[in-house]
C-alpha positions as CSV (number, residue, x, y, z in Angstrom):
1,M,77.2,67.2,115.2
2,S,78.8,69.5,117.7
3,T,79.5,68.6,121.3
4,P,79.4,71.3,123.9
5,D,82.3,72.2,126.0
6,Q,82.5,73.0,129.7
7,A,81.4,76.6,129.1
8,G,78.3,75.3,127.1
9,V,79.7,76.4,123.8
10,A,79.8,74.0,120.8
11,S,83.4,72.6,120.4
12,S,82.8,72.0,116.7
13,L,80.5,74.4,114.7
14,P,79.4,73.7,111.1
15,L,79.5,76.9,109.0
16,S,78.7,77.6,105.4
17,F,80.4,79.7,102.9
18,S,79.9,80.8,99.4
19,V,82.7,80.3,97.1
20,A,83.5,84.0,97.3
21,Q,83.5,84.0,101.0
22,G,85.7,81.0,101.0
23,R,88.1,82.7,99.0
24,L,88.1,85.6,100.8
25,L,88.7,83.7,104.1
26,M,91.6,81.9,102.4
27,S,93.3,85.1,101.2
28,A,92.8,86.5,104.8
29,L,94.5,83.2,106.3
30,A,97.3,83.5,103.7
31,E,98.4,86.7,105.3
32,L,99.1,85.1,108.7
33,P,102.2,82.9,109.3
34,F,101.9,79.6,107.5
35,R,102.7,77.5,110.7
36,R,99.6,79.1,112.3
37,V,97.1,78.6,109.5
38,F,98.2,75.5,107.5
39,E,95.7,73.1,109.3
40,L,92.9,75.4,108.7
41,I,93.6,76.0,105.1
42,G,94.0,72.2,104.7
43,K,90.7,71.8,106.2
44,L,89.1,74.2,104.1
45,N,90.5,72.7,100.9
46,A,89.4,69.3,102.0
47,S,85.9,70.8,102.5
48,A,85.9,72.3,99.2
49,Q,87.0,69.1,97.4
50,A,84.3,67.0,99.2
51,P,81.6,65.6,97.3
52,A,79.0,67.7,99.5
53,G,80.7,70.7,98.3
54,D,79.1,72.2,95.3
55,A,80.0,75.2,92.8
56,T,77.7,77.4,95.1
57,G,79.5,76.9,98.4
58,L,81.0,74.7,101.2
59,R,80.5,73.7,104.7
60,A,83.3,73.0,107.2
61,S,83.2,72.4,111.0
62,F,85.3,74.8,113.1
63,T,86.5,74.5,116.5
64,T,86.5,77.5,118.7
65,A,90.2,78.0,118.1
66,E,89.9,77.7,114.3
67,L,87.0,80.3,114.2
68,A,89.0,82.7,116.3
69,L,92.0,82.3,113.9
70,A,89.7,82.9,111.0
71,L,88.1,86.1,112.6
72,E,91.7,87.3,113.5
73,A,92.9,86.8,109.8
74,L,89.7,88.6,108.6
75,G,90.2,91.4,110.9
76,Q,93.4,92.2,109.2
77,L,91.8,93.1,105.9
78,P,89.8,96.3,105.2
79,Y,86.4,96.4,106.7
80,A,84.6,97.0,103.5
81,Q,85.9,93.6,102.1
82,V,84.9,91.4,105.1
83,H,82.0,93.0,107.0
84,V,79.5,90.9,105.1
85,L,81.3,87.7,105.7
86,I,81.9,88.5,109.5
87,D,78.1,89.3,109.8
88,E,77.2,86.0,108.2
89,L,79.5,84.1,110.7
90,Q,78.0,85.9,113.6
91,A,74.4,85.1,112.6
92,Q,75.6,81.2,112.0
93,V,77.2,81.3,115.5
94,R,74.2,82.9,117.0
95,Q,71.7,80.4,115.4
96,A,74.0,77.5,116.5
97,S,74.1,78.8,120.1
98,T,70.3,79.4,120.2
99,S,69.6,75.9,118.9
100,A,71.9,74.4,121.5
101,Q,70.4,76.4,124.3
102,T,66.9,75.1,122.9
103,G,68.1,71.6,122.9
104,K,69.8,71.9,126.3
105,G,66.4,72.8,128.2
106,R,64.5,69.8,126.9
107,R,63.7,67.0,129.2
108,I,62.3,63.7,128.3
109,R,59.7,62.7,130.7
110,S,58.8,59.1,131.3
111,R,55.4,58.0,132.0
112,T,55.1,55.4,134.9
113,P,51.6,53.9,135.6
């Protein structure tokens, strides 16, 4: 579960990838300096190896900084290769943001006799 930071944005966001999208992200990360990406690559590898991961895809929780790094890496590749993945990530982030905003507005009312 994600927890909101001071700006109300989720500090950890669960994202889903197909196997092909995961490979594309790993290829993009491999183009950046290793010291910047090794932790994220390790996290993605661990998610791929986890029992919850299957042959059709994987799930991983990204911090805001990790998502920014992933998008930076994807931005280095040709648009034609990455636009579908970036659109998918944007949709997942938007959905999580909407869910967080909806949950934020709910209040529990107590009934007092």
